[in-house]
C-alpha positions as CSV (number, residue, x, y, z in Angstrom):
1,M,-7.3,-13.9,-132.1
2,A,-5.2,-17.0,-132.4
3,R,-2.3,-16.7,-134.7
4,M,-1.8,-19.6,-137.2
5,T,1.7,-20.8,-137.9
6,S,2.7,-22.9,-140.8
7,I,4.9,-26.0,-140.4
8,D,7.7,-26.6,-142.7
9,P,7.5,-30.2,-144.0
10,E,11.3,-30.4,-144.3
11,H,11.7,-29.2,-140.7
12,A,9.1,-31.7,-139.5
13,Q,10.8,-34.5,-141.4
14,G,14.2,-33.5,-139.9
15,A,12.7,-33.5,-136.4
16,A,11.2,-37.0,-137.0
17,D,14.6,-38.3,-138.2
18,L,16.3,-36.8,-135.1
19,G,13.7,-38.4,-132.9
20,F,14.4,-41.8,-134.5
21,V,18.1,-41.4,-134.1
22,H,17.7,-40.5,-130.5
23,R,15.5,-43.5,-129.8
24,A,17.9,-45.7,-131.7
25,L,20.8,-44.5,-129.6
26,R,18.9,-45.3,-126.4
27,H,17.9,-48.8,-127.6
28,R,20.5,-51.0,-126.0
29,S,20.0,-54.2,-128.0
30,F,19.9,-52.3,-131.3
31,M,23.2,-50.6,-130.5
32,I,24.8,-53.9,-129.5
33,G,23.7,-55.5,-132.7
34,L,25.0,-52.5,-134.7
35,V,28.4,-52.9,-133.1
36,L,28.6,-56.6,-133.8
37,T,27.4,-56.3,-137.4
38,G,29.7,-53.3,-138.0
39,T,32.6,-55.3,-136.7
40,M,31.8,-58.1,-139.1
41,I,31.5,-55.7,-142.1
42,F,34.7,-53.9,-141.0
43,L,36.7,-57.2,-140.9
44,A,35.3,-58.2,-144.3
45,L,36.3,-54.9,-145.9
46,L,39.7,-54.9,-144.2
47,S,40.4,-58.4,-145.5
48,L,40.1,-57.1,-149.1
49,I,43.3,-55.1,-148.7
50,W,45.0,-56.7,-145.7
51,T,45.1,-59.8,-143.5
52,P,47.8,-60.8,-141.0
53,H,48.8,-63.8,-143.2
54,S,47.5,-65.4,-146.3
55,A,44.1,-67.0,-145.7
56,T,44.8,-69.8,-148.1
57,E,48.5,-70.5,-147.8
58,I,49.2,-74.0,-146.3
59,V,52.3,-74.1,-144.1
60,I,52.6,-77.6,-142.6
61,A,55.5,-76.5,-140.3
62,Q,53.1,-74.1,-138.6
63,R,50.2,-76.5,-138.1
64,L,48.1,-76.4,-134.9
65,K,50.1,-73.5,-133.3
66,P,48.6,-71.9,-130.2
67,P,47.6,-68.2,-130.2
68,S,50.7,-66.0,-130.2
69,L,51.8,-62.5,-131.3
70,S,52.4,-63.9,-134.8
71,H,49.1,-65.8,-135.0
72,W,46.6,-64.2,-132.7
73,F,44.0,-67.0,-133.0
74,G,46.6,-69.7,-133.7
75,T,46.8,-71.9,-136.8
76,D,44.7,-74.8,-138.1
77,Q,45.6,-78.3,-139.1
78,F,47.1,-77.1,-142.4
79,G,49.1,-74.3,-140.8
80,R,46.8,-71.5,-142.1
81,D,46.3,-68.4,-139.9
82,I,42.8,-68.7,-138.3
83,L,42.4,-64.9,-137.9
84,S,43.0,-64.3,-141.6
85,M,40.6,-67.1,-142.5
86,I,37.9,-65.6,-140.2
87,M,38.4,-62.2,-141.8
88,A,38.2,-63.6,-145.3
89,G,35.3,-65.9,-144.4
90,A,33.3,-62.8,-143.5
91,Q,33.4,-61.8,-147.1
92,T,31.8,-65.1,-148.1
93,S,29.1,-64.8,-145.5
94,I,28.2,-61.2,-146.5
95,V,28.3,-61.7,-150.2
96,V,26.1,-64.8,-150.0
97,G,23.7,-63.1,-147.6
98,L,23.4,-59.9,-149.6
99,I,22.9,-61.6,-153.0
100,A,20.5,-64.3,-151.7
101,V,18.4,-61.9,-149.7
102,S,18.3,-59.4,-152.6
103,L,17.2,-62.1,-155.1
104,G,14.5,-63.4,-152.7
105,A,13.3,-59.9,-151.9
106,A,13.1,-58.7,-155.5
107,V,10.8,-61.6,-156.5
108,G,9.0,-62.0,-153.2
109,I,8.1,-58.4,-152.7
110,S,6.7,-58.2,-156.3
111,L,4.6,-61.4,-155.7
112,G,3.4,-60.2,-152.3
113,L,2.3,-56.8,-153.6
114,W,0.6,-58.5,-156.5
115,A,-1.3,-60.8,-154.2
116,A,-2.3,-58.0,-151.9
117,A,-3.6,-55.8,-154.8
118,R,-5.4,-58.5,-156.8
119,R,-6.7,-60.8,-154.0
120,G,-9.0,-63.6,-155.1
121,W,-7.6,-66.5,-157.1
122,T,-4.4,-64.6,-157.8
123,E,-3.7,-64.4,-154.1
124,D,-4.6,-68.0,-153.6
125,V,-2.3,-69.3,-156.3
126,I,0.7,-67.2,-155.1
127,M,0.2,-68.2,-151.5
128,R,-0.2,-71.9,-152.3
129,L,3.0,-71.8,-154.4
130,S,4.6,-70.1,-151.4
131,D,3.5,-72.8,-149.1
132,L,4.9,-75.4,-151.5
133,N,8.2,-73.6,-151.7
134,M,8.5,-73.4,-147.9
135,A,7.8,-77.1,-147.6
136,F,11.3,-77.7,-149.0
137,P,14.1,-76.7,-146.5
138,V,16.9,-74.6,-147.9
139,I,19.4,-77.4,-147.3
140,L,17.3,-79.8,-149.3
141,I,17.0,-77.3,-152.2
142,A,20.8,-76.9,-152.1
143,I,21.3,-80.6,-152.2
144,L,19.0,-81.0,-155.2
145,L,20.9,-78.2,-157.0
146,T,24.2,-79.8,-156.1
147,A,23.0,-83.1,-157.5
148,G,22.5,-81.5,-160.9
149,W,25.2,-78.9,-161.1
150,G,27.7,-79.8,-158.4
151,P,28.6,-78.1,-155.2
152,G,29.5,-74.4,-155.1
153,I,28.7,-71.0,-153.7
154,T,26.4,-70.2,-156.7
155,N,24.1,-73.0,-155.9
156,A,24.0,-72.0,-152.2
157,I,23.0,-68.5,-153.3
158,I,20.3,-69.8,-155.6
159,A,18.9,-72.1,-152.9
160,L,18.8,-69.3,-150.3
161,G,17.2,-66.9,-152.8
162,I,14.5,-69.4,-153.7
163,Y,13.7,-69.9,-150.0
164,N,13.6,-66.2,-149.3
165,I,11.0,-65.6,-152.1
166,S,8.3,-67.2,-150.0
167,V,9.4,-65.4,-146.8
168,F,9.1,-62.0,-148.4
169,A,6.0,-62.8,-150.4
170,R,4.1,-63.8,-147.3
171,Q,5.3,-60.9,-145.2
172,V,4.6,-58.3,-147.9
173,R,1.2,-59.8,-148.7
174,G,0.1,-59.5,-145.1
175,A,1.4,-56.0,-144.6
176,G,0.0,-55.0,-148.0
177,I,-3.5,-56.3,-147.3
178,A,-3.6,-54.3,-144.1
179,M,-2.6,-51.2,-146.0
180,W,-5.2,-51.6,-148.8
181,E,-7.9,-51.3,-146.1
182,R,-6.7,-47.9,-145.0
183,E,-8.8,-44.8,-145.7
184,F,-6.3,-42.9,-147.8
185,I,-6.0,-46.0,-150.1
186,L,-9.8,-46.0,-150.6
187,A,-9.6,-42.3,-151.3
188,A,-6.9,-42.9,-154.0
189,R,-9.1,-45.6,-155.5
190,A,-12.1,-43.3,-155.5
191,A,-9.9,-40.7,-157.3
192,G,-9.5,-43.1,-160.2
193,K,-6.0,-44.4,-159.6
194,G,-5.3,-47.9,-160.7
195,D,-3.9,-50.8,-158.7
196,L,-0.4,-50.4,-160.0
197,S,-0.3,-46.7,-159.3
198,I,-1.7,-47.1,-155.8
199,T,0.8,-49.9,-155.0
200,V,3.8,-48.0,-156.1
201,A,2.8,-44.6,-154.8
202,H,1.1,-45.5,-151.5
203,V,1.3,-49.2,-150.5
204,L,5.0,-49.9,-151.0
205,P,6.4,-46.7,-149.3
206,N,4.3,-47.4,-146.2
207,I,5.5,-51.0,-145.8
208,V,9.2,-50.3,-146.4
209,S,9.9,-50.6,-142.6
210,V,8.4,-54.1,-142.6
211,I,10.6,-55.1,-145.6
212,V,13.7,-53.7,-143.9
213,V,13.1,-55.6,-140.7
214,Q,12.5,-58.8,-142.6
215,A,15.6,-58.3,-144.8
216,T,17.7,-57.9,-141.7
217,I,16.4,-61.1,-140.1
218,S,16.7,-63.0,-143.5
219,F,20.3,-61.8,-143.8
220,A,21.1,-63.5,-140.4
221,I,19.3,-66.7,-141.5
222,A,21.3,-66.6,-144.8
223,I,24.6,-66.4,-142.9
224,L,23.6,-69.3,-140.7
225,A,22.4,-71.4,-143.7
226,E,25.5,-70.6,-145.7
227,A,27.6,-71.9,-142.8
228,A,25.5,-75.1,-142.6
229,L,25.7,-75.7,-146.4
230,S,29.5,-75.2,-146.3
231,Y,29.7,-77.5,-143.3
232,L,27.9,-80.2,-145.3
233,G,30.2,-79.6,-148.3
234,V,27.6,-78.2,-150.7
235,G,28.4,-74.5,-150.2
236,S,31.6,-72.6,-150.6
237,Q,34.5,-74.7,-151.9
238,P,38.2,-74.6,-151.3
239,P,40.3,-72.5,-151.4
240,N,37.7,-69.9,-150.6
241,P,37.6,-69.5,-146.7
242,S,34.2,-70.2,-145.1
243,W,33.2,-70.3,-141.5
244,G,31.1,-73.4,-142.0
245,R,33.9,-75.3,-143.7
246,M,36.3,-74.3,-141.0
247,L,34.0,-76.0,-138.5
248,S,33.8,-79.1,-140.7
249,E,37.5,-79.3,-141.1
250,S,38.2,-78.8,-137.4
251,Q,35.8,-81.5,-136.1
252,S,38.5,-84.2,-136.1
253,Y,40.6,-82.1,-133.8
254,I,37.9,-80.8,-131.5
255,F,38.9,-83.0,-128.5
256,F,42.6,-82.1,-128.3
257,K,42.6,-78.7,-130.1
258,P,39.1,-77.2,-129.6
259,V,40.3,-73.7,-130.2
260,I,40.3,-74.1,-134.0
261,A,36.6,-74.8,-133.8
262,V,35.8,-72.1,-131.3
263,W,36.8,-69.1,-133.4
264,P,34.6,-69.8,-136.5
265,G,31.8,-70.9,-134.3
266,L,32.0,-67.7,-132.3
267,A,32.1,-65.7,-135.6
268,I,28.9,-67.3,-136.8
269,V,27.2,-66.8,-133.4
270,L,28.1,-63.2,-133.0
271,S,27.3,-62.3,-136.6
272,V,23.8,-63.9,-136.5
273,L,23.2,-62.4,-133.0
274,G,24.1,-59.0,-134.2
275,L,21.8,-59.0,-137.2
276,N,18.9,-60.5,-135.1
277,L,19.4,-57.7,-132.5
278,I,19.3,-55.1,-135.2
279,G,16.1,-56.7,-136.7
280,D,14.4,-56.8,-133.2
281,G,15.6,-53.2,-132.5
282,L,14.2,-51.9,-135.8
283,R,10.9,-53.7,-135.2
284,D,10.7,-51.8,-131.8
285,L,11.7,-48.5,-133.3
286,V,9.3,-48.5,-136.3
287,D,6.3,-49.7,-134.3
288,P,4.4,-46.5,-133.3
289,R,3.1,-48.1,-130.1
290,L,6.5,-49.2,-128.9
291,A,8.0,-45.9,-130.0
292,R,5.5,-44.0,-127.7
293,Q,6.5,-46.3,-124.8
294,R,10.1,-45.4,-125.3
């Protein structure tokens, strides 16, 4: 007679977690993205307590110095240490990205879940408002805010947050609708549970992976958008270091001192690349079909 064995849920969950970690360690692009993003975060945190030189101090006597032991990346046209500015600029990028994505996600996820649960005219209204919002590029929204309240990092965050509302709303609405058609959701509805209870207890936990992937990609877009806004002069303002403004200030010297534009440009590229690789890697890792292939 076959002997039945019970499975410990905690043991099964632990095995699943170990399986995910093992697949993540074998995913080359995910690990490269993790290293690049981890480096950016490390530099930002380190700059809170230490930088090689002041990131804002102007020393005209040291202007346009080449890389050396004293200034690893050289100095800019104002004599500021470029490495210190890169480290401090990482703070700006991370803060803007985190706050903007969090604001957009908080509102967008709520609207997307509401649209998926209610359907009908509620869904139509939310999606049409989302389409209208996405018709305005984030840079245009920032310029409109600047015209009313002046340039600054706060307006950049608000503009990025408004743009991300539509991104998360559409993504969550699509994933939520697919989840509402599953059998266990129909069983929960037959058991008398309401839309809110089903959404919180069943729909939202099962689309967390989709939200995490979208948040990672949106974070990369926010860093790129913040750099673009600062480059145009409507984002972070002096004396706060910003990679985009470093590019803007260096464009007059790019033909005879291109190195001062290379470093902030490289910081933007590697940061965005790292976050995109993490997002692509997470998409592969959480997709059951791709997980089986690996």
